[in-house]
PDB file of the backbone (N, CA, C, O) and the ligand in Angstrom, with CONECT records:
HET     ZN  A 101       1
ATOM      1  N   UNK A   1      -3.266  -3.122  19.476  1.00  0.00           N
ATOM      2  CA  UNK A   1      -2.044  -3.485  20.181  1.00  0.00           C
ATOM      3  C   UNK A   1      -2.330  -3.541  21.672  1.00  0.00           C
ATOM      4  O   UNK A   1      -2.985  -2.657  22.225  1.00  0.00           O
ATOM      5  N   UNK A   2      -1.838  -4.577  22.309  1.00  0.00           N
ATOM      6  CA  UNK A   2      -2.022  -4.715  23.746  1.00  0.00           C
ATOM      7  C   UNK A   2      -1.247  -3.624  24.489  1.00  0.00           C
ATOM      8  O   UNK A   2      -0.167  -3.213  24.065  1.00  0.00           O
ATOM      9  N   UNK A   3      -1.818  -3.166  25.599  1.00  0.00           N
ATOM     10  CA  UNK A   3      -1.100  -2.206  26.434  1.00  0.00           C
ATOM     11  C   UNK A   3       0.007  -2.907  27.222  1.00  0.00           C
ATOM     12  O   UNK A   3       1.062  -2.338  27.500  1.00  0.00           O
ATOM     13  N   UNK A   4      -0.276  -4.163  27.570  1.00  0.00           N
ATOM     14  CA  UNK A   4       0.712  -4.964  28.286  1.00  0.00           C
ATOM     15  C   UNK A   4       0.837  -6.320  27.608  1.00  0.00           C
ATOM     16  O   UNK A   4      -0.101  -6.772  26.951  1.00  0.00           O
ATOM     17  N   UNK A   5       1.973  -6.968  27.757  1.00  0.00           N
ATOM     18  CA  UNK A   5       2.191  -8.295  27.190  1.00  0.00           C
ATOM     19  C   UNK A   5       1.215  -9.277  27.847  1.00  0.00           C
ATOM     20  O   UNK A   5       1.147  -9.352  29.074  1.00  0.00           O
ATOM     21  N   UNK A   6       0.450 -10.039  27.029  1.00  0.00           N
ATOM     22  CA  UNK A   6      -0.505 -10.981  27.623  1.00  0.00           C
ATOM     23  C   UNK A   6       0.175 -12.146  28.344  1.00  0.00           C
ATOM     24  O   UNK A   6      -0.482 -12.845  29.115  1.00  0.00           O
ATOM     25  N   UNK A   7       1.448 -12.371  28.119  1.00  0.00           N
ATOM     26  CA  UNK A   7       2.149 -13.492  28.751  1.00  0.00           C
ATOM     27  C   UNK A   7       2.798 -13.059  30.062  1.00  0.00           C
ATOM     28  O   UNK A   7       2.573 -13.672  31.105  1.00  0.00           O
ATOM     29  N   UNK A   8       3.605 -11.996  30.003  1.00  0.00           N
ATOM     30  CA  UNK A   8       4.370 -11.634  31.191  1.00  0.00           C
ATOM     31  C   UNK A   8       3.917 -10.318  31.821  1.00  0.00           C
ATOM     32  O   UNK A   8       4.352  -9.986  32.923  1.00  0.00           O
ATOM     33  N   UNK A   9       3.042  -9.556  31.133  1.00  0.00           N
ATOM     34  CA  UNK A   9       2.486  -8.356  31.727  1.00  0.00           C
ATOM     35  C   UNK A   9       3.335  -7.107  31.606  1.00  0.00           C
ATOM     36  O   UNK A   9       2.946  -6.057  32.117  1.00  0.00           O
ATOM     37  N   UNK A  10       4.481  -7.183  30.948  1.00  0.00           N
ATOM     38  CA  UNK A  10       5.328  -6.001  30.826  1.00  0.00           C
ATOM     39  C   UNK A  10       4.630  -4.966  29.931  1.00  0.00           C
ATOM     40  O   UNK A  10       3.965  -5.336  28.963  1.00  0.00           O
ATOM     41  N   UNK A  11       4.779  -3.682  30.247  1.00  0.00           N
ATOM     42  CA  UNK A  11       4.170  -2.616  29.457  1.00  0.00           C
ATOM     43  C   UNK A  11       4.791  -2.576  28.067  1.00  0.00           C
ATOM     44  O   UNK A  11       6.012  -2.647  27.924  1.00  0.00           O
ATOM     45  N   UNK A  12       3.953  -2.464  27.050  1.00  0.00           N
ATOM     46  CA  UNK A  12       4.448  -2.413  25.675  1.00  0.00           C
ATOM     47  C   UNK A  12       4.601  -0.984  25.169  1.00  0.00           C
ATOM     48  O   UNK A  12       4.842  -0.771  23.981  1.00  0.00           O
ATOM     49  N   UNK A  13       4.463  -0.012  26.048  1.00  0.00           N
ATOM     50  CA  UNK A  13       4.760   1.375  25.721  1.00  0.00           C
ATOM     51  C   UNK A  13       5.836   1.853  26.695  1.00  0.00           C
ATOM     52  O   UNK A  13       5.520   2.341  27.779  1.00  0.00           O
ATOM     53  N   UNK A  14       7.110   1.711  26.307  1.00  0.00           N
ATOM     54  CA  UNK A  14       8.196   2.052  27.234  1.00  0.00           C
ATOM     55  C   UNK A  14       8.155   3.498  27.699  1.00  0.00           C
ATOM     56  O   UNK A  14       8.460   3.781  28.858  1.00  0.00           O
ATOM     57  N   UNK A  15       7.783   4.419  26.816  1.00  0.00           N
ATOM     58  CA  UNK A  15       7.709   5.833  27.176  1.00  0.00           C
ATOM     59  C   UNK A  15       6.746   6.506  26.211  1.00  0.00           C
ATOM     60  O   UNK A  15       6.501   5.977  25.127  1.00  0.00           O
ATOM     61  N   UNK A  16       6.186   7.673  26.580  1.00  0.00           N
ATOM     62  CA  UNK A  16       5.274   8.364  25.653  1.00  0.00           C
ATOM     63  C   UNK A  16       5.979   8.711  24.351  1.00  0.00           C
ATOM     64  O   UNK A  16       7.106   9.206  24.365  1.00  0.00           O
ATOM     65  N   UNK A  17       5.327   8.456  23.237  1.00  0.00           N
ATOM     66  CA  UNK A  17       5.916   8.767  21.938  1.00  0.00           C
ATOM     67  C   UNK A  17       6.955   7.786  21.470  1.00  0.00           C
ATOM     68  O   UNK A  17       7.658   8.048  20.493  1.00  0.00           O
ATOM     69  N   UNK A  18       7.069   6.662  22.144  1.00  0.00           N
ATOM     70  CA  UNK A  18       8.118   5.703  21.798  1.00  0.00           C
ATOM     71  C   UNK A  18       8.015   5.252  20.349  1.00  0.00           C
ATOM     72  O   UNK A  18       9.034   5.066  19.685  1.00  0.00           O
ATOM     73  N   UNK A  19       6.797   5.074  19.852  1.00  0.00           N
ATOM     74  CA  UNK A  19       6.612   4.482  18.524  1.00  0.00           C
ATOM     75  C   UNK A  19       6.731   5.483  17.385  1.00  0.00           C
ATOM     76  O   UNK A  19       6.496   5.119  16.232  1.00  0.00           O
ATOM     77  N   UNK A  20       7.087   6.733  17.666  1.00  0.00           N
ATOM     78  CA  UNK A  20       7.366   7.651  16.568  1.00  0.00           C
ATOM     79  C   UNK A  20       8.498   7.118  15.698  1.00  0.00           C
ATOM     80  O   UNK A  20       8.479   7.293  14.480  1.00  0.00           O
ATOM     81  N   UNK A  21       9.465   6.482  16.302  1.00  0.00           N
ATOM     82  CA  UNK A  21      10.595   5.941  15.548  1.00  0.00           C
ATOM     83  C   UNK A  21      10.205   4.811  14.625  1.00  0.00           C
ATOM     84  O   UNK A  21      10.913   4.523  13.660  1.00  0.00           O
ATOM     85  N   UNK A  22       9.074   4.157  14.912  1.00  0.00           N
ATOM     86  CA  UNK A  22       8.642   3.049  14.063  1.00  0.00           C
ATOM     87  C   UNK A  22       8.251   3.525  12.671  1.00  0.00           C
ATOM     88  O   UNK A  22       8.171   2.724  11.739  1.00  0.00           O
ATOM     89  N   UNK A  23       8.009   4.821  12.527  1.00  0.00           N
ATOM     90  CA  UNK A  23       7.660   5.303  11.189  1.00  0.00           C
ATOM     91  C   UNK A  23       8.832   5.138  10.225  1.00  0.00           C
ATOM     92  O   UNK A  23       8.621   4.993   9.020  1.00  0.00           O
ATOM     93  N   UNK A  24      10.063   5.157  10.737  1.00  0.00           N
ATOM     94  CA  UNK A  24      11.201   4.949   9.852  1.00  0.00           C
ATOM     95  C   UNK A  24      11.257   3.498   9.372  1.00  0.00           C
ATOM     96  O   UNK A  24      11.620   3.229   8.227  1.00  0.00           O
ATOM     97  N   UNK A  25      10.898   2.573  10.250  1.00  0.00           N
ATOM     98  CA  UNK A  25      10.835   1.166   9.862  1.00  0.00           C
ATOM     99  C   UNK A  25       9.719   0.971   8.846  1.00  0.00           C
ATOM    100  O   UNK A  25       9.886   0.258   7.857  1.00  0.00           O
ATOM    101  N   UNK A  26       8.579   1.610   9.098  1.00  0.00           N
ATOM    102  CA  UNK A  26       7.455   1.522   8.170  1.00  0.00           C
ATOM    103  C   UNK A  26       7.827   2.114   6.809  1.00  0.00           C
ATOM    104  O   UNK A  26       7.442   1.590   5.764  1.00  0.00           O
ATOM    105  N   UNK A  27       8.571   3.199   6.840  1.00  0.00           N
ATOM    106  CA  UNK A  27       9.027   3.814   5.593  1.00  0.00           C
ATOM    107  C   UNK A  27       9.909   2.848   4.815  1.00  0.00           C
ATOM    108  O   UNK A  27       9.770   2.720   3.599  1.00  0.00           O
ATOM    109  N   UNK A  28      10.820   2.166   5.512  1.00  0.00           N
ATOM    110  CA  UNK A  28      11.682   1.189   4.840  1.00  0.00           C
ATOM    111  C   UNK A  28      10.856   0.057   4.235  1.00  0.00           C
ATOM    112  O   UNK A  28      11.127  -0.377   3.116  1.00  0.00           O
ATOM    113  N   UNK A  29       9.855  -0.422   4.965  1.00  0.00           N
ATOM    114  CA  UNK A  29       8.957  -1.443   4.421  1.00  0.00           C
ATOM    115  C   UNK A  29       8.293  -0.958   3.136  1.00  0.00           C
ATOM    116  O   UNK A  29       8.228  -1.680   2.141  1.00  0.00           O
ATOM    117  N   UNK A  30       7.799   0.289   3.177  1.00  0.00           N
ATOM    118  CA  UNK A  30       7.070   0.835   2.034  1.00  0.00           C
ATOM    119  C   UNK A  30       7.979   0.980   0.821  1.00  0.00           C
ATOM    120  O   UNK A  30       7.589   0.645  -0.298  1.00  0.00           O
ATOM    121  N   UNK A  31       9.194   1.481   1.046  1.00  0.00           N
ATOM    122  CA  UNK A  31      10.124   1.638  -0.077  1.00  0.00           C
ATOM    123  C   UNK A  31      10.470   0.268  -0.660  1.00  0.00           C
ATOM    124  O   UNK A  31      10.493   0.107  -1.881  1.00  0.00           O
ATOM    125  N   UNK A  32      10.739  -0.719   0.195  1.00  0.00           N
ATOM    126  CA  UNK A  32      11.059  -2.060  -0.297  1.00  0.00           C
ATOM    127  C   UNK A  32       9.888  -2.648  -1.078  1.00  0.00           C
ATOM    128  O   UNK A  32      10.079  -3.267  -2.125  1.00  0.00           O
ATOM    129  N   UNK A  33       8.686  -2.453  -0.568  1.00  0.00           N
ATOM    130  CA  UNK A  33       7.500  -2.961  -1.261  1.00  0.00           C
ATOM    131  C   UNK A  33       7.323  -2.288  -2.617  1.00  0.00           C
ATOM    132  O   UNK A  33       7.000  -2.950  -3.603  1.00  0.00           O
ATOM    133  N   UNK A  34       7.533  -0.976  -2.668  1.00  0.00           N
ATOM    134  CA  UNK A  34       7.354  -0.265  -3.932  1.00  0.00           C
ATOM    135  C   UNK A  34       8.397  -0.690  -4.954  1.00  0.00           C
ATOM    136  O   UNK A  34       8.081  -0.853  -6.133  1.00  0.00           O
ATOM    137  N   UNK A  35       9.640  -0.870  -4.512  1.00  0.00           N
ATOM    138  CA  UNK A  35      10.682  -1.328  -5.437  1.00  0.00           C
ATOM    139  C   UNK A  35      10.357  -2.734  -5.938  1.00  0.00           C
ATOM    140  O   UNK A  35      10.488  -3.021  -7.128  1.00  0.00           O
ATOM    141  N   UNK A  36       9.933  -3.608  -5.024  1.00  0.00           N
ATOM    142  CA  UNK A  36       9.606  -4.978  -5.419  1.00  0.00           C
ATOM    143  C   UNK A  36       8.433  -5.006  -6.390  1.00  0.00           C
ATOM    144  O   UNK A  36       8.453  -5.752  -7.369  1.00  0.00           O
ATOM    145  N   UNK A  37       7.408  -4.193  -6.121  1.00  0.00           N
ATOM    146  CA  UNK A  37       6.242  -4.155  -7.004  1.00  0.00           C
ATOM    147  C   UNK A  37       6.625  -3.623  -8.383  1.00  0.00           C
ATOM    148  O   UNK A  37       6.237  -4.173  -9.414  1.00  0.00           O
ATOM    149  N   UNK A  38       7.390  -2.548  -8.371  1.00  0.00           N
ATOM    150  CA  UNK A  38       7.801  -1.973  -9.649  1.00  0.00           C
ATOM    151  C   UNK A  38       8.642  -2.971 -10.433  1.00  0.00           C
ATOM    152  O   UNK A  38       8.430  -3.154 -11.632  1.00  0.00           O
ATOM    153  N   UNK A  39       9.604  -3.625  -9.760  1.00  0.00           N
ATOM    154  CA  UNK A  39      10.491  -4.567 -10.438  1.00  0.00           C
ATOM    155  C   UNK A  39       9.711  -5.754 -10.994  1.00  0.00           C
ATOM    156  O   UNK A  39       9.971  -6.214 -12.106  1.00  0.00           O
ATOM    157  N   UNK A  40       8.753  -6.245 -10.209  1.00  0.00           N
ATOM    158  CA  UNK A  40       7.933  -7.370 -10.666  1.00  0.00           C
ATOM    159  C   UNK A  40       7.168  -7.003 -11.939  1.00  0.00           C
ATOM    160  O   UNK A  40       7.156  -7.761 -12.909  1.00  0.00           O
ATOM    161  N   UNK A  41       6.532  -5.834 -11.921  1.00  0.00           N
ATOM    162  CA  UNK A  41       5.770  -5.415 -13.099  1.00  0.00           C
ATOM    163  C   UNK A  41       6.694  -5.141 -14.283  1.00  0.00           C
ATOM    164  O   UNK A  41       6.377  -5.469 -15.426  1.00  0.00           O
ATOM    165  N   UNK A  42       7.848  -4.533 -13.985  1.00  0.00           N
ATOM    166  CA  UNK A  42       8.771  -4.195 -15.060  1.00  0.00           C
ATOM    167  C   UNK A  42       9.301  -5.447 -15.742  1.00  0.00           C
ATOM    168  O   UNK A  42       9.389  -5.501 -16.968  1.00  0.00           O
ATOM    169  N   UNK A  43       9.654  -6.451 -14.950  1.00  0.00           N
ATOM    170  CA  UNK A  43      10.253  -7.656 -15.518  1.00  0.00           C
ATOM    171  C   UNK A  43       9.225  -8.562 -16.182  1.00  0.00           C
ATOM    172  O   UNK A  43       9.537  -9.241 -17.159  1.00  0.00           O
ATOM    173  N   UNK A  44       7.999  -8.578 -15.658  1.00  0.00           N
ATOM    174  CA  UNK A  44       7.026  -9.552 -16.161  1.00  0.00           C
ATOM    175  C   UNK A  44       6.160  -9.023 -17.300  1.00  0.00           C
ATOM    176  O   UNK A  44       6.039  -9.673 -18.339  1.00  0.00           O
ATOM    177  N   UNK A  45       5.551  -7.836 -17.111  1.00  0.00           N
ATOM    178  CA  UNK A  45       4.560  -7.440 -18.115  1.00  0.00           C
ATOM    179  C   UNK A  45       4.796  -6.063 -18.722  1.00  0.00           C
ATOM    180  O   UNK A  45       4.209  -5.764 -19.762  1.00  0.00           O
ATOM    181  N   UNK A  46       5.618  -5.220 -18.129  1.00  0.00           N
ATOM    182  CA  UNK A  46       5.896  -3.874 -18.623  1.00  0.00           C
ATOM    183  C   UNK A  46       4.611  -3.140 -19.018  1.00  0.00           C
ATOM    184  O   UNK A  46       4.399  -2.841 -20.193  1.00  0.00           O
ATOM    185  N   UNK A  47       3.759  -2.852 -18.033  1.00  0.00           N
ATOM    186  CA  UNK A  47       2.477  -2.208 -18.332  1.00  0.00           C
ATOM    187  C   UNK A  47       2.653  -0.717 -18.603  1.00  0.00           C
ATOM    188  O   UNK A  47       3.755  -0.191 -18.448  1.00  0.00           O
ATOM    189  N   UNK A  48       1.580  -0.025 -19.007  1.00  0.00           N
ATOM    190  CA  UNK A  48       1.654   1.438 -19.148  1.00  0.00           C
ATOM    191  C   UNK A  48       1.858   2.112 -17.789  1.00  0.00           C
ATOM    192  O   UNK A  48       1.652   1.502 -16.739  1.00  0.00           O
ATOM    193  N   UNK A  49       2.264   3.375 -17.833  1.00  0.00           N
ATOM    194  CA  UNK A  49       2.654   4.086 -16.607  1.00  0.00           C
ATOM    195  C   UNK A  49       1.533   4.157 -15.573  1.00  0.00           C
ATOM    196  O   UNK A  49       1.790   4.035 -14.375  1.00  0.00           O
ATOM    197  N   UNK A  50       0.292   4.354 -16.023  1.00  0.00           N
ATOM    198  CA  UNK A  50      -0.790   4.486 -15.044  1.00  0.00           C
ATOM    199  C   UNK A  50      -0.974   3.182 -14.263  1.00  0.00           C
ATOM    200  O   UNK A  50      -1.428   3.219 -13.119  1.00  0.00           O
ATOM    201  N   UNK A  51      -0.636   2.043 -14.848  1.00  0.00           N
ATOM    202  CA  UNK A  51      -0.748   0.779 -14.116  1.00  0.00           C
ATOM    203  C   UNK A  51       0.340   0.697 -13.044  1.00  0.00           C
ATOM    204  O   UNK A  51       0.098   0.201 -11.944  1.00  0.00           O
ATOM    205  N   UNK A  52       1.541   1.187 -13.370  1.00  0.00           N
ATOM    206  CA  UNK A  52       2.590   1.253 -12.349  1.00  0.00           C
ATOM    207  C   UNK A  52       2.117   2.070 -11.149  1.00  0.00           C
ATOM    208  O   UNK A  52       2.181   1.617 -10.006  1.00  0.00           O
ATOM    209  N   UNK A  53       1.645   3.277 -11.430  1.00  0.00           N
ATOM    210  CA  UNK A  53       1.219   4.164 -10.348  1.00  0.00           C
ATOM    211  C   UNK A  53       0.102   3.584  -9.517  1.00  0.00           C
ATOM    212  O   UNK A  53       0.140   3.613  -8.287  1.00  0.00           O
ATOM    213  N   UNK A  54      -0.900   3.052 -10.206  1.00  0.00           N
ATOM    214  CA  UNK A  54      -2.034   2.474  -9.489  1.00  0.00           C
ATOM    215  C   UNK A  54      -1.613   1.272  -8.659  1.00  0.00           C
ATOM    216  O   UNK A  54      -2.042   1.126  -7.515  1.00  0.00           O
ATOM    217  N   UNK A  55      -0.778   0.414  -9.224  1.00  0.00           N
ATOM    218  CA  UNK A  55      -0.374  -0.789  -8.484  1.00  0.00           C
ATOM    219  C   UNK A  55       0.489  -0.439  -7.281  1.00  0.00           C
ATOM    220  O   UNK A  55       0.408  -1.107  -6.250  1.00  0.00           O
ATOM    221  N   UNK A  56       1.317   0.601  -7.394  1.00  0.00           N
ATOM    222  CA  UNK A  56       2.133   1.007  -6.241  1.00  0.00           C
ATOM    223  C   UNK A  56       1.257   1.527  -5.116  1.00  0.00           C
ATOM    224  O   UNK A  56       1.468   1.192  -3.950  1.00  0.00           O
ATOM    225  N   UNK A  57       0.270   2.348  -5.466  1.00  0.00           N
ATOM    226  CA  UNK A  57      -0.625   2.893  -4.438  1.00  0.00           C
ATOM    227  C   UNK A  57      -1.436   1.772  -3.796  1.00  0.00           C
ATOM    228  O   UNK A  57      -1.570   1.725  -2.574  1.00  0.00           O
ATOM    229  N   UNK A  58      -1.978   0.868  -4.614  1.00  0.00           N
ATOM    230  CA  UNK A  58      -2.795  -0.223  -4.086  1.00  0.00           C
ATOM    231  C   UNK A  58      -1.953  -1.150  -3.204  1.00  0.00           C
ATOM    232  O   UNK A  58      -2.408  -1.575  -2.142  1.00  0.00           O
ATOM    233  N   UNK A  59      -0.738  -1.462  -3.636  1.00  0.00           N
ATOM    234  CA  UNK A  59       0.098  -2.348  -2.817  1.00  0.00           C
ATOM    235  C   UNK A  59       0.451  -1.695  -1.484  1.00  0.00           C
ATOM    236  O   UNK A  59       0.519  -2.376  -0.461  1.00  0.00           O
ATOM    237  N   UNK A  60       0.677  -0.386  -1.488  1.00  0.00           N
ATOM    238  CA  UNK A  60       0.961   0.305  -0.225  1.00  0.00           C
ATOM    239  C   UNK A  60      -0.245   0.291   0.700  1.00  0.00           C
ATOM    240  O   UNK A  60      -0.111   0.068   1.903  1.00  0.00           O
ATOM    241  N   UNK A  61      -1.431   0.531   0.131  1.00  0.00           N
ATOM    242  CA  UNK A  61      -2.647   0.534   0.961  1.00  0.00           C
ATOM    243  C   UNK A  61      -2.892  -0.859   1.536  1.00  0.00           C
ATOM    244  O   UNK A  61      -3.241  -1.001   2.708  1.00  0.00           O
ATOM    245  N   UNK A  62      -2.708  -1.888   0.704  1.00  0.00           N
ATOM    246  CA  UNK A  62      -2.948  -3.247   1.179  1.00  0.00           C
ATOM    247  C   UNK A  62      -1.941  -3.680   2.243  1.00  0.00           C
ATOM    248  O   UNK A  62      -2.243  -4.547   3.063  1.00  0.00           O
ATOM    249  N   UNK A  63      -0.765  -3.094   2.238  1.00  0.00           N
ATOM    250  CA  UNK A  63       0.260  -3.502   3.198  1.00  0.00           C
ATOM    251  C   UNK A  63       0.191  -2.715   4.505  1.00  0.00           C
ATOM    252  O   UNK A  63       1.005  -2.952   5.398  1.00  0.00           O
ATOM    253  N   UNK A  64      -0.746  -1.798   4.641  1.00  0.00           N
ATOM    254  CA  UNK A  64      -0.806  -0.977   5.858  1.00  0.00           C
ATOM    255  C   UNK A  64      -0.928  -1.824   7.128  1.00  0.00           C
ATOM    256  O   UNK A  64      -0.195  -1.571   8.085  1.00  0.00           O
ATOM    257  N   UNK A  65      -1.834  -2.832   7.179  1.00  0.00           N
ATOM    258  CA  UNK A  65      -1.914  -3.613   8.428  1.00  0.00           C
ATOM    259  C   UNK A  65      -0.595  -4.305   8.779  1.00  0.00           C
ATOM    260  O   UNK A  65      -0.184  -4.309   9.940  1.00  0.00           O
ATOM    261  N   UNK A  66       0.063  -4.886   7.782  1.00  0.00           N
ATOM    262  CA  UNK A  66       1.358  -5.535   8.013  1.00  0.00           C
ATOM    263  C   UNK A  66       2.403  -4.516   8.452  1.00  0.00           C
ATOM    264  O   UNK A  66       3.085  -4.708   9.458  1.00  0.00           O
ATOM    265  N   UNK A  67       2.519  -3.445   7.698  1.00  0.00           N
ATOM    266  CA  UNK A  67       3.553  -2.453   7.960  1.00  0.00           C
ATOM    267  C   UNK A  67       3.376  -1.796   9.324  1.00  0.00           C
ATOM    268  O   UNK A  67       4.348  -1.588  10.050  1.00  0.00           O
ATOM    269  N   UNK A  68       2.146  -1.474   9.666  1.00  0.00           N
ATOM    270  CA  UNK A  68       1.869  -0.824  10.951  1.00  0.00           C
ATOM    271  C   UNK A  68       2.306  -1.712  12.111  1.00  0.00           C
ATOM    272  O   UNK A  68       2.990  -1.253  13.026  1.00  0.00           O
ATOM    273  N   UNK A  69       1.912  -2.984  12.072  1.00  0.00           N
ATOM    274  CA  UNK A  69       2.198  -3.868  13.202  1.00  0.00           C
ATOM    275  C   UNK A  69       3.670  -4.254  13.261  1.00  0.00           C
ATOM    276  O   UNK A  69       4.295  -4.156  14.317  1.00  0.00           O
ATOM    277  N   UNK A  70       4.229  -4.695  12.130  1.00  0.00           N
ATOM    278  CA  UNK A  70       5.583  -5.206  12.188  1.00  0.00           C
ATOM    279  C   UNK A  70       6.626  -4.114  12.341  1.00  0.00           C
ATOM    280  O   UNK A  70       7.710  -4.380  12.861  1.00  0.00           O
ATOM    281  N   UNK A  71       6.337  -2.889  11.907  1.00  0.00           N
ATOM    282  CA  UNK A  71       7.291  -1.817  12.176  1.00  0.00           C
ATOM    283  C   UNK A  71       7.348  -1.524  13.674  1.00  0.00           C
ATOM    284  O   UNK A  71       8.419  -1.241  14.212  1.00  0.00           O
ATOM    285  N   UNK A  72       6.208  -1.592  14.342  1.00  0.00           N
ATOM    286  CA  UNK A  72       6.209  -1.401  15.800  1.00  0.00           C
ATOM    287  C   UNK A  72       6.915  -2.548  16.509  1.00  0.00           C
ATOM    288  O   UNK A  72       7.685  -2.336  17.446  1.00  0.00           O
ATOM    289  N   UNK A  73       6.643  -3.767  16.048  1.00  0.00           N
ATOM    290  CA  UNK A  73       7.283  -4.929  16.681  1.00  0.00           C
ATOM    291  C   UNK A  73       8.797  -4.842  16.541  1.00  0.00           C
ATOM    292  O   UNK A  73       9.525  -5.031  17.515  1.00  0.00           O
ATOM    293  N   UNK A  74       9.275  -4.556  15.326  1.00  0.00           N
ATOM    294  CA  UNK A  74      10.720  -4.481  15.120  1.00  0.00           C
ATOM    295  C   UNK A  74      11.330  -3.338  15.922  1.00  0.00           C
ATOM    296  O   UNK A  74      12.411  -3.486  16.491  1.00  0.00           O
ATOM    297  N   UNK A  75      10.638  -2.194  15.971  1.00  0.00           N
ATOM    298  CA  UNK A  75      11.173  -1.063  16.725  1.00  0.00           C
ATOM    299  C   UNK A  75      11.255  -1.393  18.208  1.00  0.00           C
ATOM    300  O   UNK A  75      12.217  -1.027  18.884  1.00  0.00           O
ATOM    301  N   UNK A  76      10.233  -2.092  18.710  1.00  0.00           N
ATOM    302  CA  UNK A  76      10.246  -2.476  20.127  1.00  0.00           C
ATOM    303  C   UNK A  76      11.383  -3.457  20.406  1.00  0.00           C
ATOM    304  O   UNK A  76      12.042  -3.357  21.442  1.00  0.00           O
ATOM    305  N   UNK A  77      11.620  -4.398  19.500  1.00  0.00           N
ATOM    306  CA  UNK A  77      12.698  -5.359  19.706  1.00  0.00           C
ATOM    307  C   UNK A  77      14.061  -4.689  19.623  1.00  0.00           C
ATOM    308  O   UNK A  77      14.966  -5.025  20.387  1.00  0.00           O
ATOM    309  N   UNK A  78      14.214  -3.739  18.696  1.00  0.00           N
ATOM    310  CA  UNK A  78      15.521  -3.102  18.523  1.00  0.00           C
ATOM    311  C   UNK A  78      15.831  -2.103  19.625  1.00  0.00           C
ATOM    312  O   UNK A  78      16.971  -2.026  20.084  1.00  0.00           O
ATOM    313  N   UNK A  79      14.835  -1.338  20.057  1.00  0.00           N
ATOM    314  CA  UNK A  79      15.110  -0.224  20.967  1.00  0.00           C
ATOM    315  C   UNK A  79      14.381  -0.324  22.296  1.00  0.00           C
ATOM    316  O   UNK A  79      14.493   0.590  23.113  1.00  0.00           O
ATOM    317  N   UNK A  80      13.647  -1.384  22.543  1.00  0.00           N
ATOM    318  CA  UNK A  80      12.888  -1.501  23.774  1.00  0.00           C
ATOM    319  C   UNK A  80      13.668  -2.099  24.917  1.00  0.00           C
ATOM    320  O   UNK A  80      13.203  -2.065  26.056  1.00  0.00           O
ATOM    321  N   UNK A  81      14.837  -2.645  24.653  1.00  0.00           N
ATOM    322  CA  UNK A  81      15.619  -3.265  25.703  1.00  0.00           C
ATOM    323  C   UNK A  81      15.300  -4.733  25.867  1.00  0.00           C
ATOM    324  O   UNK A  81      14.395  -5.256  25.217  1.00  0.00           O
ATOM    325  N   UNK A  82      16.036  -5.395  26.731  1.00  0.00           N
ATOM    326  CA  UNK A  82      15.903  -6.830  26.884  1.00  0.00           C
ATOM    327  C   UNK A  82      14.597  -7.253  27.546  1.00  0.00           C
ATOM    328  O   UNK A  82      14.237  -8.429  27.482  1.00  0.00           O
ATOM    329  N   UNK A  83      13.877  -6.324  28.181  1.00  0.00           N
ATOM    330  CA  UNK A  83      12.650  -6.677  28.854  1.00  0.00           C
ATOM    331  C   UNK A  83      11.585  -7.179  27.880  1.00  0.00           C
ATOM    332  O   UNK A  83      10.625  -7.829  28.293  1.00  0.00           O
ATOM    333  N   UNK A  84      11.750  -6.881  26.594  1.00  0.00           N
ATOM    334  CA  UNK A  84      10.723  -7.217  25.617  1.00  0.00           C
ATOM    335  C   UNK A  84      11.029  -8.501  24.869  1.00  0.00           C
ATOM    336  O   UNK A  84      10.353  -8.816  23.890  1.00  0.00           O
ATOM    337  N   UNK A  85      12.024  -9.242  25.301  1.00  0.00           N
ATOM    338  CA  UNK A  85      12.333 -10.522  24.656  1.00  0.00           C
ATOM    339  C   UNK A  85      11.969 -11.620  25.663  1.00  0.00           C
ATOM    340  O   UNK A  85      12.545 -11.714  26.747  1.00  0.00           O
ATOM    341  N   UNK A  86      10.992 -12.446  25.266  1.00  0.00           N
ATOM    342  CA  UNK A  86      10.564 -13.536  26.130  1.00  0.00           C
ATOM    343  C   UNK A  86      11.652 -14.603  26.203  1.00  0.00           C
ATOM    344  O   UNK A  86      12.332 -14.908  25.223  1.00  0.00           O
ATOM    345  N   UNK A  87      11.781 -15.136  27.369  1.00  0.00           N
ATOM    346  CA  UNK A  87      12.647 -16.307  27.541  1.00  0.00           C
ATOM    347  C   UNK A  87      11.766 -17.537  27.459  1.00  0.00           C
ATOM    348  O   UNK A  87      10.721 -17.578  28.109  1.00  0.00           O
ATOM    349  N   UNK A  88      12.151 -18.547  26.679  1.00  0.00           N
ATOM    350  CA  UNK A  88      11.298 -19.733  26.552  1.00  0.00           C
ATOM    351  C   UNK A  88      11.217 -20.523  27.849  1.00  0.00           C
ATOM    352  O   UNK A  88      10.538 -21.548  27.907  1.00  0.00           O
TER     353      UNK A  88
HETATM  354 ZN    ZN A 101       5.957 -10.739  27.648  1.00  0.00          ZN2+
END
């Protein structure tokens, strides 16, 4: 993650510890992903329980790069103030 915006130079860390709140966004992503994965498997193939567990863990691990970045982006947009929205 850049320390400053490469376009306008504004700091992307408004205050120390700002991104602790992004863990709640990441948690929501993870819960939604797990429900979607479970529902997909349940509706399509109804595998044994160990396949459910393994697929949930694997899908969560694979989504870490997405979840990490986009939870921070959304948190910055929601709580960072208007300074973090570029004007075209
Ligand atoms: Zn900018």
